[in-house]
VOLO-422060 format. One record per residue: residue number from 1; residue in one letter; x, y, z of N, C-alpha, C in turn. Coordinates in steps of 0.1 Angstrom, whole numbers, plus 2048, in hexadecimal, padded with zeros to 3 digits. Layout:
nr	rest	nx	ny	nz	cax	cay	caz	cx	cy	cz
NUM	A	X	Y	Z	X	Y	Z	X	Y	Z
...
END
This chain:
nr	rest	nx	ny	nz	cax	cay	caz	cx	cy	cz
1	M	A63	6D2	D05	A57	6CF	D10	A53	6DB	D15
2	A	A47	6DD	D0E	A3D	6EB	D11	A37	6E6	D1C
3	I	A36	6F0	D25	A2E	6EB	D33	A26	6F5	D35
4	E	A16	6EE	D30	A0B	6F6	D33	A01	6F2	D3E
5	T	9FA	6FD	D41	9F0	6FC	D4B	9E4	6F8	D47
6	Q	9DE	6EF	D4C	9D1	6EA	D48	9CB	6EF	D53
7	P	9BE	6F1	D49	9B0	6F6	D54	9AE	6F0	D62
8	Q	9AE	6E0	D61	9AC	6D9	D6A	9B9	6D4	D75
9	D	9C5	6DB	D6F	9CF	6DB	D7B	9CF	6E4	D89
10	S	9CF	6DD	D90	9D0	6E1	DA1	9DD	6EF	DA3
11	D	9D8	6F5	DAE	9E0	700	DAF	9F4	6FE	DB1
12	L	9EF	6EC	DB5	9FF	6E9	DB9	A05	6E6	DAD
13	V	A00	6DE	DA4	A04	6DC	D98	A09	6EA	D90
14	R	A02	6F3	D90	A04	703	D89	A14	706	D8E
15	D	A12	705	D9C	A1C	709	DA4	A2B	702	DA2
16	L	A27	6F2	DA0	A37	6EC	D9A	A3D	6EF	D8C
17	R	A2E	6EF	D84	A35	6F1	D74	A3B	6FF	D71
18	A	A34	70B	D7F	A3B	716	D7C	A4A	716	D80
19	Q	A51	70F	D87	A5B	70C	D93	A66	703	D86
20	I	A5E	6FB	D82	A64	6F3	D74	A68	6FC	D6C
21	K	A63	704	D67	A64	70F	D59	A72	717	D63
22	A	A6D	71D	D6B	A79	728	D74	A85	722	D73
23	K	A83	713	D7A	A8F	70C	D77	A99	709	D6B
24	N	A8E	706	D64	A95	708	D54	A9E	713	D4F
25	Q	A97	71D	D54	A9A	72D	D4C	AA9	727	D55
26	E	AAA	729	D65	AB4	72A	D69	AC3	720	D66
27	I	ABD	712	D62	AC8	708	D5C	ACE	710	D4D
28	K	AC3	715	D45	ACB	71D	D38	AD1	725	D3D
29	E	ACF	72F	D46	ADA	739	D4B	AE9	735	D4F
30	L	AE8	72A	D59	AF3	724	D5F	AFB	721	D54
31	Q	AF7	719	D49	AFD	711	D3D	B02	71D	D37
32	A	AFA	729	D34	B01	737	D2C	B0D	73A	D36
33	V	B0E	73D	D41	B19	740	D48	B23	73A	D47
34	A	B20	728	D48	B2F	71E	D49	B32	721	D39
35	D	B28	725	D2E	B31	720	D23	B3B	72D	D23
36	G	B38	738	D2A	B3D	742	D26	B4C	742	D2C
37	A	B48	73A	D3B	B59	739	D43	B64	72D	D38
38	E	B5C	724	D34	B61	71E	D2B	B6A	726	D21
39	D	B62	729	D18	B69	737	D10	B76	73D	D15
40	K	B72	747	D22	B7D	74B	D27	B8A	745	D28
41	A	B85	738	D2E	B90	732	D32	B9B	72D	D28
42	R	B92	729	D1C	B97	723	D0D	B9D	732	D0A
43	Q	B98	73E	D0A	BA1	749	D06	BAC	74B	D0F
44	A	BAF	74B	D19	BB8	74B	D24	BC3	744	D20
45	I	BC1	734	D20	BC9	72B	D19	BCD	72F	D0B
46	L	BC9	737	D02	BCC	737	CF5	BD8	742	CF6
47	L	BD6	74E	D01	BDD	759	D03	BEA	755	D06
48	E	BE7	74D	D11	BF6	746	D12	BFE	73F	D0E
49	Q	BF8	737	D04	C01	732	CF9	C06	73C	CEF
50	E	BFD	743	CE8	BFF	74D	CE1	C11	758	CE6
51	L	C0B	75D	CF3	C19	763	CF7	C22	75A	CF7
52	E	C22	74B	CFF	C2E	747	CFB	C37	73F	CF0
53	A	C2C	740	CE7	C33	744	CD8	C37	748	CD2
54	F	C36	758	CD7	C41	764	CD4	C43	769	CDF
55	G	C4C	75E	CE8	C54	75E	CF2	C53	768	CFC
56	Q	C45	76C	D00	C44	774	D09	C41	76E	D18
57	P	C48	774	D22	C42	76D	D31	C34	76E	D31
58	K	C32	767	D3C	C24	767	D3F	C1E	772	D49
59	S	C28	779	D4C	C22	789	D52	C20	78D	D4E
60	V	C20	791	D3F	C19	79C	D36	C0A	795	D34
61	L	C06	78D	D38	BFA	786	D32	BEB	78B	D39
62	Q	BED	797	D42	BE4	79E	D46	BE1	7AB	D3D
63	I	BEE	7AE	D3B	BED	7BB	D32	BEA	7BB	D25
64	V	BF0	7AF	D20	BE8	7AA	D11	BDD	7A6	D10
65	K	BD5	7A1	D1B	BC8	79F	D1B	BC1	7AB	D1C
66	E	BC3	7B4	D26	BBD	7C0	D26	BBE	7C5	D19
67	Q	BCB	7C9	D10	BCB	7CD	D03	BC2	7C5	CF7
68	L	BBE	7BA	CF9	BB7	7B1	CF1	BA6	7B7	CF5
69	G	BA2	7BA	CFF	B94	7BD	D03	B8E	7AD	D00
70	D	B83	7B1	CF8	B7D	7AA	CF7	B84	7A2	CE9
71	E	B8A	7A3	CE3	B91	79E	CD2	B94	791	CD3
72	E	B8C	789	CC8	B94	77A	CCC	BA2	778	CCF
73	V	BA3	76C	CD7	BB4	76C	CD3	BB6	762	CCA
74	T	BC2	76C	CC0	BC8	763	CB7	BD5	765	CB8
75	S	BDC	761	CAD	BEC	760	CAF	BEE	772	CA6
76	S	BE7	775	C9E	BE8	782	C9A	BE2	78A	CA4
77	S	BDC	789	CAA	BD3	794	CB5	BDB	794	CBE
78	V	BE2	78C	CC7	BEA	78C	CCF	BF8	793	CCC
79	E	BF9	791	CBC	C0A	796	CBB	C05	7A4	CB7
80	D	BF9	7AB	CB3	BF6	7B9	CB0	BF5	7C0	CBF
81	A	BF2	7B5	CCB	BEF	7BC	CD8	BFB	7C3	CDB
82	L	C05	7B5	CD9	C13	7B7	CDF	C1D	7C3	CD8
83	I	C1B	7C5	CCE	C20	7CF	CC2	C1B	7DD	CCD
84	A	C0C	7DC	CD0	C05	7E9	CD4	C0A	7EC	CDF
85	L	C0D	7E3	CEA	C14	7E5	CF4	C25	7E9	CF4
86	G	C28	7EB	CE5	C38	7EB	CE5	C44	7E0	CE6
87	F	C3D	7D7	CE3	C46	7CA	CE5	C4D	7C8	CD7
88	N	C59	7C5	CD8	C5D	7BF	CC7	C5E	7B4	CC5
89	L	C57	7B0	CBC	C56	7A4	CB9	C5D	79C	CAB
90	K	C67	7A6	CA7	C70	7A0	CA0	C7C	796	CA4
91	A	C77	78C	C98	C86	786	C9A	C93	78A	C94
92	P	CA0	78C	C9C	CA7	790	C97	CAF	789	C8B
93	E	CB5	78D	C80	CBB	785	C73	CC6	782	C79
94	P	CC2	770	C6F	CCD	767	C71	CD9	76A	C6D
95	D	CE9	767	C74	CF0	76A	C6B	CF1	75F	C60
96	N	CFE	75E	C5D	CFF	759	C4E	D01	749	C54
97	D	D01	742	C5D	CFF	736	C61	CF0	737	C65
98	G	CED	73B	C6F	CDF	741	C73	CDD	733	C82
99	V	CE8	72D	C84	CE7	726	C8E	CE8	72A	C9A
100	G	CDF	726	CA7	CDE	727	CB0	CDF	73B	CB4
101	D	CDB	741	CA9	CDB	751	CAD	CCF	757	CB3
102	Y	CC4	750	CB0	CB7	755	CB5	CB3	75B	CC5
103	Q	CB1	762	CC7	CAE	76B	CD7	C9D	76B	CD5
104	A	C9A	768	CE1	C89	76B	CDF	C87	779	CE1
105	P	C7A	780	CD8	C79	790	CDA	C78	78F	CE6
106	Q	C7D	79E	CE9	C7E	7A3	CF5	C73	7B4	CF8
107	P	C70	7B4	D00	C66	7C3	D00	C6F	7CB	CFF
108	V	C66	7D8	CF9	C71	7E5	CF7	C76	7E9	D04
109	G	C85	7EC	D07	C88	7F5	D11	C8D	7E3	D19
110	A	C8F	7D8	D14	C97	7CE	D1A	CA7	7D3	D20
111	G	CAD	7DB	D17	CB7	7DF	D1C	CB8	7E7	D29
112	L	CAF	7E7	D2A	CA9	7EF	D39	CB4	7EB	D47
113	A	CB3	7E2	D45	CB8	7D7	D50	CC5	7DB	D4E
114	D	CCC	7D9	D47	CDC	7DB	D44	CDF	7ED	D49
115	S	CD7	7F5	D47	CD8	7FF	D48	CD8	803	D54
116	L	CCE	7FF	D5F	CCE	7FB	D69	CD8	7F7	D73
117	S	CDC	7EE	D6C	CE4	7E8	D73	CF3	7F1	D74
118	A	CF5	7F8	D68	CFF	7FE	D68	CFE	80C	D6F
119	V	CF2	80F	D72	CEF	81B	D77	CF5	81B	D89
120	T	CEC	80C	D8A	CEE	80B	D96	CFC	808	D9D
121	S	D05	802	D91	D14	7FF	D95	D1B	80C	D96
122	L	D19	815	D90	D22	824	D8F	D1B	828	D9E
123	G	D0C	827	DA1	D09	82D	DAB	D0E	826	DBB
124	N	D16	819	DB9	D1B	813	DC2	D29	81E	DC4
125	Q	D2F	81C	DB7	D3B	820	DB5	D3D	82F	DBB
126	V	D36	839	DBC	D34	843	DBF	D32	846	DCD
127	A	D28	83A	DD5	D23	838	DE1	D33	836	DE9
128	A	D39	82C	DE5	D47	829	DE5	D51	835	DE7
129	A	D53	83A	DDD	D5E	846	DDF	D55	851	DE8
130	A	D4C	854	DE9	D46	85A	DF4	D4B	85B	E01
131	R	D48	84C	E07	D4D	844	E12	D5D	847	E16
132	N	D62	847	E0A	D72	847	E0F	D7A	854	E0C
133	S	D70	861	E0A	D74	86E	E08	D76	86F	E17
134	P	D7D	87F	E16	D82	885	E23	D73	88A	E24
135	H	D6D	88C	E1E	D60	894	E1F	D50	88E	E23
136	S	D59	881	E26	D4E	874	E2B	D41	877	E35
137	N	D48	880	E3F	D42	880	E49	D38	88F	E49
138	L	D3B	896	E3F	D36	8A4	E3E	D29	8A7	E40
139	T	D1D	89C	E3E	D0F	8A0	E42	D12	89F	E52
140	D	D16	893	E56	D1C	893	E65	D1F	8A1	E6B
141	Q	D26	8A9	E68	D2E	8B3	E6E	D23	8C0	E67
142	I	D1D	8BF	E60	D14	8CB	E5E	D08	8C7	E65
143	N	D01	8BD	E6D	CF6	8B7	E6F	CFC	8BF	E80
144	S	D0A	8BC	E84	D0C	8BC	E94	D11	8C9	E95
145	A	D10	8D4	E8C	D15	8E7	E8E	D08	8EA	E91
146	E	D0C	8EF	E9F	D03	8F5	EA8	D01	906	EA7
147	T	D08	90B	E9F	D07	91C	E9A	D0B	91E	E8B
148	P	D04	927	E85	D09	92D	E7A	D14	92D	E76
149	E	D21	933	E80	D2A	931	E7C	D33	925	E79
150	Q	D2E	91A	E87	D37	90E	E82	D31	909	E73
151	L	D24	90C	E6F	D20	906	E64	D27	90E	E57
152	A	D2A	919	E5B	D31	91E	E4D	D42	91D	E4D
153	A	D47	917	E5B	D55	912	E5C	D55	903	E56
154	I	D4B	8FD	E56	D4A	8EE	E52	D4A	8EE	E41
155	M	D3F	8FB	E3C	D3D	8FB	E2E	D4B	8FE	E29
156	R	D51	909	E2E	D60	90F	E2A	D69	902	E27
157	E	D6B	8FD	E31	D75	8F4	E31	D6E	8E7	E29
158	A	D65	8E4	E25	D5F	8DB	E1A	D62	8DF	E10
159	G	D62	8ED	E0C	D64	8F6	DFD	D72	8F4	DF9
160	Q	D79	8F5	E04	D8A	8F8	E00	D8F	8E7	DFD
161	G	D89	8DD	E04	D8D	8D0	E03	D8C	8CC	DF2
162	T	D80	8D3	DEB	D7B	8CB	DDC	D84	8D0	DD3
END
């Protein structure tokens, strides 16, 4: 629908035609924005589904999204992004029977939680031993020393007890 001005058109008609032309342009721009938003939403849903298919939590979605950048979300692009981020996506080899042995792929460093748990347990054991030590109040004694001689005496006593 071409809107052309005619020589006999009044100023009001010309202004209205100009406004119509501007509104049509605005409609086209808004439609392009809506199409882009719809595409982004579709890509986000696809990414979420692909992460789920690879057994990864939704919490890595933003990181993978940044890794992908403008790349289209496909199974292989998500797999490449996960591998680039250091995730181990290989399924374990099945046993002889292969029944019920599959575990979801874990990120590299997944054993970190077990290691941290062991370190925390060891730290708790050391703290308990320190509380039960005859020198458990050594810090209090050092802090209460008023002269260098008292401090030296406390340190000598602590050194003899070990």
